[in-house]
N, C-alpha and C positions, 0 to 999 in steps of 0.2 A: 504494500499500500504506500502511496506517495505521501510524504509528510506535508501536511497543510498548515497554512497560516490562518488562524481562527481568532476572530474578535467576539467578545461577548460583552453585552451591555446588561449589567446587573450582577450584583455580588452577594445575593441573597442565598437562601438554600438551594434553589435550582442552579443558579450560576455557579455556585461553589461545587455542587456535585458534578455538573458537567465539566467544569475546568479540571477537576481532579482526574476524571476519567479520560479526557482528552490529552492531558499531559501524560498520563500513564500509557496511553496508546502511542505516544511519540510525536504529537503535534506541537507547533509553537502557538501558544495561547496568550492573548492580551485581553485585559478586562478593564472596563470603564464603569463608573457609577455616576450618579447625579451630583455627588459631593466632591468629586476630584480624586486624583491619584494619591494625594497625600493621605487620604483616609483609608488606603488599601494596603498599607505597609505589612500589617499582620496577615492580610490575605495573601500576599506575594510569598511571604515566608512559609505559610501554610500549604499553598498549592503549587508554587513554582512558576506561576504565571507572572506576566509583566503587567503592572498597573499603568494605564494611560488615561488621557482625558477623552471626551467623547469625539473630539476631532480626530485624535490619533487612532481610535479604536476602528474607524471606518477606512483607514487608509492602509494600503498594503496588505490586504487580507483576501483569502479565498472564499471564506464563509464568515457571515456575521450571524450570530445567535442573539435574539432579543429575549432575555430572561428577566423581564419586568412585568408588573401588573399591567393588564390590558389598558386600563385608564391612563397609564403613563406614556403609552406608545405615541399619541398625537404630539406630545412635547418633544419627541425625538426627531421629528420631521426636518428641522433645520440641519441637524448632523447628517441625516440620512440623504439629504439632497446632495452631498458630496460624495456619495458611495459610487464607485465605479459600476457600470452596467453588468459587468461579467461576474459580480459577486453574488453568491447564492445567500439569500436571507431566510433564516429559519426563526419562527416564533413558536 
């Protein structure tokens, strides 16, 4: 399997579980949340993922996973507007 660059928006229970599994499978994972990368220092240590801001999580990825509550998705639109067209988005 080809190593993928995966971005995840959301560092709650779902985002954490997905991150751990994807890192374990050998993928490069970067994670963003609404509060910024400085709030994800312990998340980085726990999972091995790289914490980035919302702008960074949509750049240079093969797959983007939205692991946020449904009501928060409309607020992500400005960040998602910069997402390259070839990126697969999973919600």
